[in-house]
BALOBA-1460 file (C-alpha; in Angstrom, 3 decimals):
// residues 99
<rec num="1" residu="m" x="-13.513" y="-29.787" z="-18.917"/>
<rec num="2" residu="t" x="-14.737" y="-26.324" z="-17.824"/>
<rec num="3" residu="a" x="-13.040" y="-23.057" z="-18.863"/>
<rec num="4" residu="t" x="-12.045" y="-20.801" z="-15.912"/>
<rec num="5" residu="v" x="-13.740" y="-17.363" z="-16.364"/>
<rec num="6" residu="l" x="-11.297" y="-14.570" z="-16.181"/>
<rec num="7" residu="t" x="-12.861" y="-11.627" z="-14.258"/>
<rec num="8" residu="a" x="-11.835" y="-8.242" z="-13.185"/>
<rec num="9" residu="e" x="-11.713" y="-9.545" z="-9.645"/>
<rec num="10" residu="t" x="-9.385" y="-12.457" z="-10.668"/>
<rec num="11" residu="l" x="-7.091" y="-9.979" z="-12.253"/>
<rec num="12" residu="i" x="-7.212" y="-7.850" z="-9.198"/>
<rec num="13" residu="r" x="-6.474" y="-10.840" z="-6.837"/>
<rec num="14" residu="r" x="-3.452" y="-11.892" z="-8.938"/>
<rec num="15" residu="y" x="-1.826" y="-8.668" z="-9.793"/>
<rec num="16" residu="a" x="-2.492" y="-5.927" z="-7.161"/>
<rec num="17" residu="y" x="0.679" y="-6.219" z="-5.710"/>
<rec num="18" residu="v" x="2.676" y="-4.834" z="-8.500"/>
<rec num="19" residu="a" x="2.906" y="-1.023" z="-7.204"/>
<rec num="20" residu="q" x="3.794" y="-2.080" z="-3.711"/>
<rec num="21" residu="q" x="0.859" y="-0.099" z="-2.517"/>
<rec num="22" residu="p" x="-2.113" y="-1.006" z="-0.625"/>
<rec num="23" residu="r" x="-3.789" y="-4.062" z="-2.411"/>
<rec num="24" residu="a" x="-6.298" y="-2.669" z="-4.997"/>
<rec num="25" residu="t" x="-9.795" y="-3.569" z="-4.549"/>
<rec num="26" residu="d" x="-11.263" y="-2.523" z="-7.800"/>
<rec num="27" residu="l" x="-10.256" y="-2.349" z="-11.344"/>
<rec num="28" residu="a" x="-9.627" y="1.453" z="-11.278"/>
<rec num="29" residu="t" x="-7.268" y="1.178" z="-8.650"/>
<rec num="30" residu="l" x="-5.402" y="-1.678" z="-10.335"/>
<rec num="31" residu="i" x="-5.208" y="0.483" z="-13.473"/>
<rec num="32" residu="s" x="-3.777" y="3.305" z="-11.320"/>
<rec num="33" residu="q" x="-1.293" y="1.005" z="-9.650"/>
<rec num="34" residu="l" x="-0.062" y="-0.193" z="-12.938"/>
<rec num="35" residu="d" x="0.196" y="3.417" z="-14.174"/>
<rec num="36" residu="t" x="2.496" y="4.052" z="-10.825"/>
<rec num="37" residu="a" x="4.519" y="0.979" z="-11.295"/>
<rec num="38" residu="a" x="5.429" y="1.485" z="-15.003"/>
<rec num="39" residu="p" x="7.603" y="4.584" z="-14.549"/>
<rec num="40" residu="r" x="9.187" y="3.280" z="-11.416"/>
<rec num="41" residu="y" x="10.226" y="0.221" z="-13.195"/>
<rec num="42" residu="e" x="11.493" y="2.391" z="-16.070"/>
<rec num="43" residu="a" x="13.506" y="4.386" z="-13.816"/>
<rec num="44" residu="a" x="14.966" y="1.040" z="-12.140"/>
<rec num="45" residu="g" x="15.980" y="-0.092" z="-15.772"/>
<rec num="46" residu="i" x="13.329" y="-2.893" z="-15.830"/>
<rec num="47" residu="n" x="12.486" y="-4.228" z="-19.148"/>
<rec num="48" residu="g" x="9.032" y="-4.610" z="-20.007"/>
<rec num="49" residu="h" x="7.731" y="-1.731" z="-18.145"/>
<rec num="50" residu="e" x="5.868" y="-0.388" z="-21.174"/>
<rec num="51" residu="d" x="3.799" y="-3.506" z="-21.054"/>
<rec num="52" residu="l" x="2.399" y="-2.464" z="-17.804"/>
<rec num="53" residu="e" x="1.003" y="0.620" z="-19.472"/>
<rec num="54" residu="t" x="-0.264" y="-1.442" z="-22.316"/>
<rec num="55" residu="a" x="-2.081" y="-3.750" z="-19.612"/>
<rec num="56" residu="a" x="-3.588" y="-0.780" z="-17.859"/>
<rec num="57" residu="s" x="-4.819" y="0.522" z="-21.179"/>
<rec num="58" residu="y" x="-6.562" y="-2.804" z="-21.864"/>
<rec num="59" residu="l" x="-8.062" y="-2.858" z="-18.397"/>
<rec num="60" residu="d" x="-9.401" y="0.560" z="-18.870"/>
<rec num="61" residu="e" x="-10.847" y="-0.511" z="-22.155"/>
<rec num="62" residu="a" x="-12.480" y="-3.369" z="-20.152"/>
<rec num="63" residu="l" x="-13.531" y="-1.000" z="-17.300"/>
<rec num="64" residu="h" x="-15.313" y="1.490" z="-19.648"/>
<rec num="65" residu="g" x="-16.434" y="-1.174" z="-22.436"/>
<rec num="66" residu="t" x="-20.346" y="-1.529" z="-22.820"/>
<rec num="67" residu="d" x="-20.119" y="-5.041" z="-24.489"/>
<rec num="68" residu="e" x="-19.340" y="-8.200" z="-22.338"/>
<rec num="69" residu="i" x="-17.402" y="-9.930" z="-25.200"/>
<rec num="70" residu="s" x="-15.013" y="-6.950" z="-25.684"/>
<rec num="71" residu="r" x="-14.520" y="-6.629" z="-22.120"/>
<rec num="72" residu="d" x="-13.684" y="-10.305" z="-21.827"/>
<rec num="73" residu="v" x="-11.118" y="-9.886" z="-24.714"/>
<rec num="74" residu="f" x="-9.522" y="-6.929" z="-23.026"/>
<rec num="75" residu="l" x="-9.215" y="-8.663" z="-19.677"/>
<rec num="76" residu="g" x="-7.600" y="-11.661" z="-21.450"/>
<rec num="77" residu="m" x="-5.183" y="-9.565" z="-23.110"/>
<rec num="78" residu="a" x="-4.248" y="-7.907" z="-19.947"/>
<rec num="79" residu="h" x="-3.912" y="-10.858" z="-18.049"/>
<rec num="80" residu="e" x="-1.494" y="-12.320" z="-20.704"/>
<rec num="81" residu="l" x="0.821" y="-9.422" z="-20.447"/>
<rec num="82" residu="l" x="0.694" y="-9.218" z="-16.691"/>
<rec num="83" residu="r" x="1.079" y="-13.181" z="-16.359"/>
<rec num="84" residu="r" x="4.220" y="-13.146" z="-18.278"/>
<rec num="85" residu="l" x="5.747" y="-10.178" z="-16.630"/>
<rec num="86" residu="v" x="4.659" y="-9.077" z="-13.278"/>
<rec num="87" residu="g" x="6.329" y="-11.733" z="-10.983"/>
<rec num="88" residu="d" x="9.804" y="-11.253" z="-12.494"/>
<rec num="89" residu="m" x="9.647" y="-7.717" z="-12.785"/>
<rec num="90" residu="t" x="8.430" y="-7.123" z="-9.170"/>
<rec num="91" residu="q" x="11.207" y="-9.460" z="-7.943"/>
<rec num="92" residu="e" x="13.784" y="-7.271" z="-9.906"/>
<rec num="93" residu="y" x="12.367" y="-4.221" z="-8.933"/>
<rec num="94" residu="r" x="12.539" y="-5.188" z="-5.237"/>
<rec num="95" residu="a" x="16.091" y="-6.371" z="-5.689"/>
<rec num="96" residu="t" x="17.066" y="-3.069" z="-7.363"/>
<rec num="97" residu="v" x="15.622" y="-0.790" z="-4.753"/>
<rec num="98" residu="g" x="16.769" y="-3.002" z="-1.776"/>
<rec num="99" residu="d" x="13.239" y="-4.165" z="-0.529"/>
């Protein structure tokens, strides 16, 4: 069995919709979108918004890391937070704001 390699491109493809902005095409834009979404979700009273900030921090570490191992670790940590939260939070946000 082969392991799936988690890349920045994989995370962008999976989570770039979170801020309801044009789809991110790079990691820096995804980080910016998470930073935009977190206070919006907080204002809407959605639990877990602080985890978006944490995921953005992990992605920033991955983006600016010089070591491939630490980059992979930070990408994995961000993915775990986003995987658990983003779908439900986005649906809740859309329902709250009437989208």
